[in-house]
C-alpha positions in Angstrom: 0.3 0.2 -0.1 1.2 3.2 -0.9 1.7 5.9 1.8 0.6 9.6 1.2 2.1 12.1 3.2 -0.1 15.0 4.5 0.9 17.6 1.9 0.2 15.2 -1.0 -3.6 14.9 0.7 -4.1 18.6 1.3 -2.7 19.4 -2.5 -5.4 17.0 -4.0 -8.3 19.0 -5.6 -11.2 19.0 -4.3 -13.3 20.7 -7.2 -12.9 20.3 -10.9 -11.4 23.3 -12.9 -15.1 23.6 -14.5 -17.1 23.7 -11.3 -18.9 26.9 -10.2 -16.7 29.1 -8.0 -19.0 28.3 -5.1 -17.6 24.4 -5.4 -14.4 26.1 -5.2 -15.1 27.9 -2.3 -16.8 24.8 -0.3 -13.3 23.2 -1.4 -11.1 25.4 0.3 -13.2 25.6 3.2 -13.0 21.9 3.4 -9.2 21.8 3.5 -9.4 23.5 6.7 -11.8 21.3 8.3 -10.5 18.1 7.3 -7.1 19.3 9.0 -9.3 20.1 12.2 -10.8 17.1 11.9 -7.6 14.7 11.2 -5.9 16.8 14.2 -8.5 16.2 16.5 -9.1 12.1 15.5 -5.4 11.7 16.4 -5.6 13.5 19.4 -7.8 11.1 20.9 -6.6 8.0 19.8 -3.0 9.3 20.8 -4.5 10.3 24.3 -7.3 7.4 24.8 -5.8 4.8 22.9 -7.4 2.4 20.5 -11.3 3.1 19.7 -14.1 3.0 17.0 -15.5 5.5 14.9 -18.4 6.3 17.3 -15.9 6.2 20.6 -13.4 8.6 18.4 -17.2 10.9 17.7 -17.8 10.7 21.7 -15.1 12.2 22.3 -14.6 14.9 19.7 -17.4 17.4 18.3 -17.7 15.1 15.0 -20.5 12.8 14.4 -19.7 9.0 13.5 -19.8 10.0 9.6 -17.3 12.7 10.2 -14.9 10.5 11.8 -15.4 7.5 9.5 -14.6 10.0 6.0 -11.3 10.8 8.0 -10.1 7.5 9.2 -9.2 6.2 5.7 -7.2 9.0 4.7 -5.3 9.1 8.0 -4.7 5.2 7.1 -3.2 5.9 4.0 -1.3 8.8 5.2 0.1 6.5 7.6 -0.7 8.3 10.7 -2.9 5.6 12.0 -3.6 1.7 11.9 -6.5 -1.0 12.5 -6.0 -3.1 15.4 -7.7 -6.1 14.1 -9.9 -5.9 16.9 -13.6 -4.9 17.0 -15.8 -2.7 19.1 -19.3 -2.4 20.0 -20.8 0.7 18.1 -23.4 3.1 19.8 -25.9 1.0 17.7 -24.8 -2.2 19.5 -23.3 -3.5 16.0 -19.2 -4.4 15.8 -17.1 -1.6 14.4 -13.3 -1.6 13.6 -10.9 -0.4 16.5 -8.5 2.1 15.4 -5.0 3.2 16.5 -2.5 5.8 16.1 0.3 4.5 14.4 
């Protein structure tokens, strides 16, 4: 698996060249939001140890959906890893457990 740097992710375009200006403005705001989400998730995993997406969400201001969207990105960057274990979600289902790399 290829590891990506944070810089490589941040430089990836979030809007296409022909998209309307509103899409480009939203993409710029999203870049800032993504960085904040990454930092929150990493901080929680470093402080509390391995957690599932709902455990991370419960310790941050993020929803489970927001956390889920960032987990694969952080994994691809080599900043977090799967533990191979599962934990119980707030819905009573098994979910993957993540840890800081």
